[in-house]
N, C-alpha and C positions, 0 to 999 in steps of 0.2 A: 504493500500500500504506500509506503514511504517513497519508493522509487517511482510509482505512478504519479504521486503528488509532485515530486521534484520534476519529472518530465513535463507535466502539465504546465508548471510555472516557467520552466526554461523555454518552452515552445512559444509562450505568449509574452514573456516578460524579459526585459533587459535590466538586470540588477547590477548597479555599479556603485559599490560602496565607496564613499568619498573619503578623501584624506581628512585628518583631524582639522576641525575648523570649518569644513564645508558642510552646510546644512542638508544638501541633497544626498539621500542615502539609497535611493532606488528610482527607477523609471518603469512605468507600465505603458507600453505602446507610445512612448515618448512623453507621457505625462509624469512630471517629477513627484516623488514622495520625499518630503523633507522631515527633518528631525521634529519640527514643530507639529507636522501632521501626525507623526507616530505617537508623540507625547499626548496629543489630544485624543487620539484613538485609544491609547492605553488607559486614559482616565475614564473613558466610557466603558470599555470592555473589562478592564481589571485594574482598578485604582491602586491596588497593592502590588502590581507587577514590578519586578526588579529589572529595570532596563539595563542595569550593569551586568546582568547575566546574559552571556552570548546566546544561550539556548532560548531564554525567554524572549530576547530581542528578535531572534530569528523567527520564532513562532508568531510574534506580533506582526512582523513584516509580511510573513506568508498570509496571515489572516487579512491584513490590510490589502494586500495584492488581490486576494480573492474577491474582496468587496469591491475594489476598484474595477476589476474585470466585469463583474456583474453590473456595476454602474455604467461603464462605458457601453456595454451591450444594450442596456435599457435605454440609454440616450440615443443609440443608433435606431432603435425601434420607436423613438418618439414617445416613450411611455411617460416621460416627464410632463407631457402636455395633457394627460388624462385628468379629468375632474377630481377623481379620487386622490391622485397623487398631489394635486395642487391644494386640496383641502387638508391633506395630511401635513404638507409642508407649511401651510399657514398656521395650522394648529401647533406644530413643533416650534415655529418661530415665536408665537405668542408665549408658549411655555418657557422657552429659553429666556426671552426678555423679562417675563414675569419673575422667574427665578433669579435673574440678575438684580431686580429690585429687592427681592427678599434678602439676597446676600448683602446688598448695600444697607438695608435696614438693620440687619444683625451686626454688621461690621461697625456701624455708627453707634449702636447701642447694644453691645454684646452682653449676653447673660454671663454673670460671674459665678464662681463657686460659692461665694458668700450668699448670693441670692438663692442659689439652689439649696444651700444648707438651711437658710431661713424657711424656705418653702417646705423642706423635709421636716423640720421641727414642728411647723404649723400642722402639717398633715399627720405627723405622729401623735400630736396632742389631740387632734379632733377626729382622727380615724376611728372607725368602729372595729378596727383590727380584724377585718374579715376579707375573704376573697370569694368571688362569685363564679358559678358556672353559668354561662350565658350563651344566648344566640342573638343574632342581630340581622336586620335588613338594612342595607346601605343603598341609598338612592342619591341622585345628583340634584334633586330639587325637593323643596318642601311639599309641593303638590303631589309628587309621586309617593312620598312617605305618608302623606295623609290618605292617599288612595289605598296604600297597603294597610294602614290602620283600619280603614273602612271595611276591608275584606276580613280582617281579624275580628272586628266587632260583629260581623255578620256570621261568624262561626267557622270561617275557613281555617284550616290547620296552619300553624305558624310556619312549619317547615315548607308547606306548599307555597305559601305567600312569599317566603324567602326565595324559593326557586323561581318564582314568577317575576319578582320585582327587584331582587338585590343585584347590584353590580359588583359585589365583593366576591372574592374567590371562594368564600364559605357558602355561597349560594347552593352549590352542588351538594353540600352536606346539610341542607335545610337551615343554613345560617349558624350552625354550631361553631363556636369559637373556644369552647373548653373553659378551664378555670383561669381567671384573670384577677390581678390585683389592681384595685382602683388607683393606687398610687402611680401605676405605670401607664395609665390611660389619660386621654385629654380630660380636662376638668369637667366639661359638661357630661361626657360619657360616664365618668366616675360618679358624679352626683346622681345620675339616673340609676346606676347600679345600686347605690346605697339607699335610694329612696323608693325603689320598686320592690314590692313584696314577691317572695318566692312563688313561682307559678304564674305571675302576671307579666304584662308587657307595658311599655310606656304608652300612654294614651295620647301623647302629643310628640311630634318629631323632635329629635335631639340633634343639634347642629354641632359639627366639629370641622376641622380643616379638611377632612376627607369627604364630607357631604352631610346628608341627613340620615339619621339612624332611627330605627324602631328596635328597641332592645327588650328582650325577654330574659328574666332572671329565673333560672331553673333550679338552682340550689345555692346555699352559702355555707361557709365553714370558717371557724376562727383561724387566724394566721398571725404569727409573730411579725413584728415590724423589722424589716431587714436593716442591716447597717447602712449608714449613709454611703460608704464607699461602694456598696453593691448597686445602688440605684442612682448614684450621682450623675452619670452620663445621661441616663433616661430622664431624670428630673430637669437637667439643663436643656434637653431636647424639648420637653414639654413646655418649659418656660419660653423657649424660643418660638414654639408654635403659638403659644398664647400671645406673645408680642406681635406676631404677624397677624393673628386673628383680630387683635385690637386695632391694628393699622387698617385692615380691610374694613372693619366696622366703621371707622372714621370716614373712609372713602365712600361707604354706602350711604352715610348720612348726607354727604354732599352730592351724591350722584342722582341722576334722573333715571330710575329703573322702572321699566314697564314689562311685565310678564303676561303674555297673552294666554288666556285659558283655552285649552283645546278639548 
């Protein structure tokens, strides 16, 4: 298999490793691949990749070359002009630009370890020291979540509604997400877990950065509070998510938003 892969690459690609200081490391049908291209690709494919390793570097180059060959062939077939591709490109562009703003917000006002520790102490003091076995339905709009609740109110089984409505990967399992600790979940999600009785589901949608949730609590059990070191990274992530959510909430107050009912 390795010899076939090598032959395939050699037939279509001219790889010319440059001298130190030259950023061009390969060409594919005359199109250059630079060190910057490879670094960007590595961050997407494997952020922890060791580019100082010759083997890892070669694997990344071969993977990049394979993608470039597919890209060039797709361009020859004018697939870039299809509506589906254009919509995907526009969506990806919006995602990248939006994430650039998120990064700017967090760089200007980063979450500190002291803030995470204060949040930890607050949660430890007010926590019911329990974890919950739960299922949820994730939708991208409040209206969809309300429709799901309507189905539940009419007697439809939660697992069936999850399969029909949820966009989360847990949908195929009827929304089952297993045992979870509220301290490791977004604030609104955690509050819903703690305020919903076992066997019941939230009667109004719960909003987080991921979308709108309908949450069912299936069981609960006591749990000891973990050491701060064990949850520090997750708490800092939660605080960062809250910071972004607050920023979005401020934008919503100023925005003219109209959602057409269908």
